[in-house]
C-alpha positions in Angstrom: 9.9 26.4 -30.5 12.3 24.6 -28.3 10.4 22.1 -25.9 11.5 22.0 -22.3 12.6 18.6 -20.8 11.0 17.2 -17.8 14.4 15.7 -17.1 16.0 19.0 -16.0 15.0 18.1 -12.4 17.6 15.2 -11.5 16.7 15.1 -7.7 14.2 16.3 -5.4 14.4 17.7 -1.9 12.2 16.2 0.7 11.2 18.8 3.2 10.5 16.3 5.9 8.7 16.3 9.3 10.9 19.0 11.0 14.2 20.9 10.6 14.7 21.0 14.2 17.7 18.9 15.4 15.9 17.8 18.7 12.6 17.1 17.0 14.3 15.2 14.4 16.1 12.9 16.8 12.6 12.2 18.7 11.1 11.2 15.6 13.9 9.0 14.6 13.7 7.0 17.8 9.8 6.7 17.7 9.6 5.7 14.0 12.7 3.4 14.4 11.0 1.3 17.1 7.6 1.3 15.4 9.5 0.1 12.1 11.6 -2.4 14.0 8.1 -3.7 15.7 6.6 -3.8 12.4 9.4 -5.9 10.8 9.6 -8.5 13.5 5.8 -8.8 14.0 5.5 -9.6 10.5 8.5 -11.9 10.1 7.2 -13.5 13.3 3.7 -14.1 11.6 5.5 -15.8 8.6 7.9 -17.6 10.1 5.2 -19.1 12.8 3.0 -20.1 9.7 5.6 -21.4 7.7 7.3 -23.7 10.7 3.8 -24.9 12.0 2.4 -27.7 9.9 -0.9 -27.1 11.8 -1.3 -23.6 10.1 -2.1 -24.9 6.6 -5.6 -23.4 5.9 -6.1 -21.0 3.4 -6.6 -18.3 5.9 -3.1 -18.5 7.1 -1.9 -18.6 3.5 -3.8 -15.2 3.2 -2.2 -14.0 6.4 1.2 -15.1 5.3 0.8 -13.0 2.1 -0.7 -10.0 3.7 2.4 -9.9 6.3 5.1 -10.1 3.5 3.2 -7.2 1.6 2.7 -5.2 5.0 6.7 -5.9 5.5 7.4 -4.6 2.1 5.2 -1.8 2.3 6.7 -0.4 5.5 10.0 -0.7 4.1 9.4 1.2 1.1 9.4 4.5 3.1 10.7 4.0 6.7 14.4 3.2 6.1 14.6 6.3 3.6 12.7 8.4 6.3 15.1 7.4 9.1 18.1 8.2 7.0 16.7 11.6 6.3 16.1 12.4 9.9 19.8 12.2 10.7 21.0 13.9 7.5 21.0 17.8 6.8 20.4 17.5 3.2 17.6 15.3 2.6 17.2 14.8 -1.3 16.1 12.0 -3.7 17.1 11.4 -7.2 14.4 11.5 -9.7 14.5 8.0 -10.6 14.5 7.1 -6.8 11.6 9.0 -6.3 9.6 7.5 -9.0 10.6 4.0 -7.8 9.4 5.0 -4.4 6.0 6.3 -5.7 5.5 3.2 -7.7 6.6 0.8 -4.8 4.2 2.7 -2.5 1.3 2.5 -4.5 2.0 -1.2 -5.8 2.2 -2.5 -2.1 -0.4 -0.3 -0.7 -3.2 -1.3 -3.3 -2.1 -4.9 -3.1 -2.5 -4.9 0.6 -6.0 -3.4 0.1 -6.8 -5.9 -2.5 -5.5 -8.8 -0.1 -7.8 -7.4 2.6 -10.8 -7.5 0.3 -9.7 -11.1 -0.3 -9.8 -11.9 3.4 -13.2 -10.6 3.9 -14.4 -12.7 1.1 -12.8 -15.7 2.7 -14.4 -15.1 6.1 -17.8 -14.6 4.3 -17.6 -17.9 2.6 -16.4 -19.6 5.9 -19.2 -18.3 8.1 -21.9 -18.1 5.5 -21.1 -21.0 3.3 -19.1 -23.4 5.6 -20.2 -26.6 3.5 -19.3 -25.2 0.3 -16.0 -23.6 1.8 -13.4 -26.4 0.2 -14.9 -26.3 -3.1 -15.2 -22.7 -3.6 -12.0 -21.4 -1.8 -9.8 -24.4 -3.1 -6.1 -24.1 -3.1 -5.7 -23.3 -6.9 -8.7 -20.6 -6.6 -7.1 -19.1 -3.7 -3.6 -18.7 -5.4 -5.4 -17.5 -8.4 -7.1 -14.8 -6.4 -4.0 -13.6 -4.7 -2.2 -13.4 -8.0 -5.1 -11.0 -9.2 -4.5 -9.0 -5.8 -0.9 -8.5 -7.0 -1.8 -7.8 -10.8 -4.6 -5.4 -9.4 -1.9 -3.6 -7.3 0.6 -3.5 -10.2 -1.8 -2.1 -12.7 -3.1 0.8 -10.5 0.5 1.5 -9.5 2.0 1.7 -13.1 -0.9 4.1 -14.3 -0.1 6.4 -11.5 3.7 6.2 -12.0 3.6 6.3 -15.9 1.3 9.4 -15.8 3.4 11.1 -13.3 7.1 10.4 -14.9 5.9 11.8 -18.1 5.0 15.2 -16.9 7.2 18.1 -17.5 9.4 19.0 -14.3 11.6 21.9 -14.4 11.5 23.2 -10.8 11.1 24.1 -8.1 12.2 20.6 -6.7 11.2 20.8 -3.0 8.5 18.2 -2.2 6.5 19.3 1.1 6.4 15.6 2.3 8.9 12.9 3.9 8.5 10.8 1.0 7.4 10.6 -2.8 3.9 10.5 -3.5 1.6 11.3 -6.7 -0.2 14.4 -5.2 2.9 16.4 -4.0 5.0 15.4 -6.8 2.7 16.6 -9.7 2.3 19.9 -8.1 6.0 20.7 -9.0 5.3 20.5 -12.8 4.7 23.7 -14.9 1.6 22.3 -16.7 -1.9 22.5 -15.9 -2.6 19.3 -13.6 -6.4 19.7 -13.1 -7.3 17.1 -15.5 -4.3 14.9 -14.2 -5.5 15.1 -10.7 -9.1 14.3 -11.7 -7.9 11.1 -13.6 -5.8 10.1 -10.5 -8.4 10.7 -8.1 -10.9 9.1 -10.5 -8.5 5.9 -10.5 -7.9 5.8 -6.7 -11.5 6.8 -5.9 -13.1 3.8 -7.9 -11.0 1.6 -6.3 -11.4 2.9 -2.8 -15.2 2.8 -3.2 -15.1 -0.9 -4.6 -13.1 -1.8 -1.5 -15.2 -0.1 1.0 -18.6 -1.6 -0.6 -16.9 -5.3 -0.7 -15.9 -4.9 2.9 -19.2 -3.4 4.1 -21.2 -6.0 2.2 -19.2 -8.9 3.5 -19.1 -8.2 7.0 -22.4 -7.0 7.0 -23.7 -10.4 5.7 -21.3 -12.1 8.4 -22.9 -10.2 11.5 -26.3 -10.7 10.2 -25.6 -14.6 9.6 -23.9 -14.6 13.2 -26.9 -12.9 14.7 -29.1 -15.4 13.2 -27.4 -18.3 14.4 -27.3 -16.8 17.7 -31.0 -16.1 17.9 -31.6 -19.5 16.7 -29.4 -21.2 19.3 -31.3 -19.4 22.0 
């Protein structure tokens, strides 16, 4: 029996936020201003840290990485979305959709890992100030940042490989303004229950671990600060 090929679908149609011309124009202005503010704000942080010789602590190194990731993260979706708001036919190629999906999860998870890293950095700073330089040395900090990037890549590549090998044959309309795993896999003609369960488990475990790390680190910080204030009084 002849097998159907998932490459029958060569492009997807993004239904977007609205089909009303005036509403799209309002959305374009609002999102354009927001995107410009994100770009300028993150660039200002990066340039300020790089140009100021006083901002050499590891906290600013992490903040610089976070700003870079946030800048790239916003640029994965926003330019395409702004262009679609001004066009009548909102289409994206199959390869472009998969690339957007990969970069979206790559940058998003890397940013989340960096936030956990910064929470750990604040924990060491406040709770173990004497040991800070030995625990959070420059090589250790660079290694942890690299782990954040690798973690984001692994998470994203798993999601993308599973999605790209699904059999797509139509319809090709995505009920969203960008490509993400959930709306894309609903366009396949196969049973996606197991796939959705696998992807939700992947994202859910990472989100749970991230939440627990943030909760524990900031709880310990608050308790430590409270004890210091009590002892000071």
